[in-house]
N, C-alpha and C positions, 0 to 999 in steps of 0.2 A: 399739652407739653409746655414745660417752662421755657421761656424764650432764651434763657441762659443755659439750658440743657438740651442737647440735640437728640436725646434718647426718649423713647416712650416706655413707661413702666407697665407694659402689657405684653402678653404673649402674642407673637406674630406667627400664627400656626402654619400658614402656607410656606413662607420662606424657611421656617424651622424644619418642617418635614422635608422640603426640597433639598436642604443641605444634607440631611441624613440619607435620603434616597440617592443623591449623587455620590456621596461618600461610599455607600454600599455598592453602587454600580461599579465604581472604580475598583473596589476590592474584588468583586466577582470577576471582572475582566482580568485582573492581575492573577487571580487564582486559577482561571480557566487555562488549560495548557496551551491551546493554539494561540491565544492572544498573548500569553506570557512569553511564548517562543518568539513572537513577532516583536514584542517589547525588548527582549534580550538582544535580538538582531539589530534593532534600531539603536539601542544604547551602545553596543559595541561599535557601530558605525559612527555614532555621534562622538564617542570617546576618541576614536581614531582621528576624526576630523579636528577635534580640539586639542588633543594631546601631542600628536606627532610633530607639529611645527616647533614644539619646545626643544626638540633634539638639535635643531640647526640654527636657532636664533637666541643668542645669549640675552639680549635685551628683553625679548619676549619671556624667557624663563624667569628673569629677575622680576618682571612685572607681575606675573602670575604667582610666583613664589611669595612676593610681598603681599599680594591679595589673599593668600591662603594662610595668613597668620592671625593670631588673636588681636594684635594692635589694629590691624586693618578692620577686623570685625567691629572693634570699638569705634573706629572712625565712621563706619557704616551706620552704627547705632546712633551716633550723634547726628548724622545727616538726616536719618529717618525721623528722629525726635524733633529736629528743628523744623522739618516740613510739617510735622504733626501739630506743633504748637503755634505755627505761624498764623496770625489772625488774618481774616479776610482772604484766605486762599481757598481752602476746603471749608473751614468753619469760620463763622463770624467771630470777630475779636471777642465779643461777649461770651462766646461759647467755648473758647480755646481751652480754658481750664477744665471745664466739665468733660470736654471731648478727650483731653489728655488722660484724665482719670478713668474715663470709659474705656480707653484703649488699654490702660493698666489692668482693668478688670478682665478684658479679653485675653491679655497676656497671662494672667493668673490661671484662667481656664485652660489656656493652651498648655501650660506646665502640667496641670493635672491630666489632661488628655495625653500628653507625651509620655508621662510615667505609666499610665494604664496601657497605652498602645504598645510601648516597649515590652512590658511584661507579657502581654498577650502574644506579641510577635515572637518572643523568646520561647514561650510555652508551646506554641504551635509550630515551631520550626520555620518561621518565615524569614528569619535573619539570613543575611549573606554577607560575605566579605566584600570590601570595596572592589570596584571594577579594575582598579590599578593592580590589584593582587592577582587577578585572573586573566588579564590581557597580556599576551606575549608581546614583548618589545615596548611595553609601556615606559614612558619617561617618568621616573620618580624624582620629583623636585627636591625632596629631602637629600637625595644623593649628591646633588649639585651644590648644596649649601650645608655641608655637614656641621659647620660652626654654629648654625642657627638652632640645631636640634638640642633639646634640653634647656632652652632658654625661653624667654617670653615670645621669641620669634619662631618657635617651633612650627614647622610647616605641616598643615593638615592635608596629607595626600594619601592616606590609607587608614583602614580600620578593619578590625575583625568582624564588626557588626555595623553595617552602614544603613540598614533599613529600620525605621523610616528616616527621611531626611529632616532632622530637627532644625538645622540651619535654614533650610528652605521654608520650613513651616513658619518661622518667625517673620521672614520677608513676606510670605503669602498672607499671613493674618494682618500684617500692616497694610498690604495692598488691598485686600478684600474690605478691611475696615474703612479705609479712605474712599474706596470705590462706592460704598453705600451712600456717601454724602457728596461725592463729586457731581458737578453739574454740567461740565463741558467735556467735549472730546479731548481737548488739550490736556485737561487734568488727568483723564484716564490714561492718555499716552505717557505722560510724565511718570505717573504712579507705577504703571506696569513696566515701562522701560527700565526704571531704576530697580524694581524688584527682580526682573530677569537678569539685568546686568550684574547685580550683586550675588545672584545665585551661581553665576558662571565659574568663579574660582574653584569651588569644590568639584565641579564637573570637569574643568580643564585638568586639574591635578589628579583626578580619579578617585577622590575620597568617597564620592557618591556615584551610583548609577543614576541615569536620568529618571528611572522609575522610583527611586528613593524620594525624588522631589515631586514628579507629576502624578504619582500615586500616593505614596505615604505622606509627603508634605502637604499636598492638597487636601487629603482626607482629614488630617489633624487640624488644618486651618479652618476647614468647613465646619467641623464639629465645634471648635472653639468659638467661631463666629455665631453659630446657631445658639449655643448655650449662654452666650454673653449678650449679644445684640438683639436677638429675637426672643428673649425672655426679659423679665423685669430686672435682671441682675445688673447690667451696665447702667441702667437709669438710676436704680436705687443705690448701687455701689458708688457711682460717680457723685451723686448728690450728697451722700454721707461723707465722702472724702473731701468734697468742697467745704462742707460745714466744719469738719474736724480740723482742716488745715487753714481755715480762714485767719486765725491769729498769726500764723507763720507768714502767710502772704501779705498781711498788713505790715509786717516788719520789712519784708522784701521790697514792698512798694515804696519804701523810703530810701532805697539805695539808688543813686543816680545811674543812669544807663540801664540797669537791670529792670527798673520800673517802666521801661519803654516796651518790654516784651508783653504781648497780648495776654499770655498765660499768667503774668503777674498783675498787670493793670486791670484785668477783668474783675 
């Protein structure tokens, strides 16, 4: 393995197969009627616990309404990216650029998995409406902030088809990807605390059921991880991107302050 590239350009069959088996097990549990009924009951209880306080706390409503908008998603993306490219945290400074491109490869695989999964889910009738549409007495955040609707601050609190949870899958692939290379318990705690925290807005607002995330989102993230990091794809893809973008990074390295970033300086 190249010291500047954290990936191995080989097939890692055991984790590759394990990811697929775990994803399959989740799907079978979700399709089996007794466990599906238990999941539905759990999700309604979870939604009630998270959503009901919005009815009586205006500051709480504003907080979660803001967290359920696209600009907040963009802010989350920036936070996750900064943690990814930060040198000598999860990855060595010399590996930051290759690691970032490796994650980009995983994200591309996730997009493909998401498209295929959505088509299969629609074809087989696995789709369902958001829990906020099916739960009596649900607090709809959009109703409290009508002026936000139709703007860049449109609140994501309902959907006709909420399964699988694509928002959660992005957070989960980020968390799983970094977990592969994390070395301390503190790193794991930070990674998963952030992933779970940023998954909450859609659950509080009711745009997604819990199972959209812990079944659909986890499945998609596992498959994307398997086909990117446990195959030669991430290693070869990141190495190629590092080569192709070297002239660009040579220019960026001449810019003061910017050249202090590990992903640039590497």
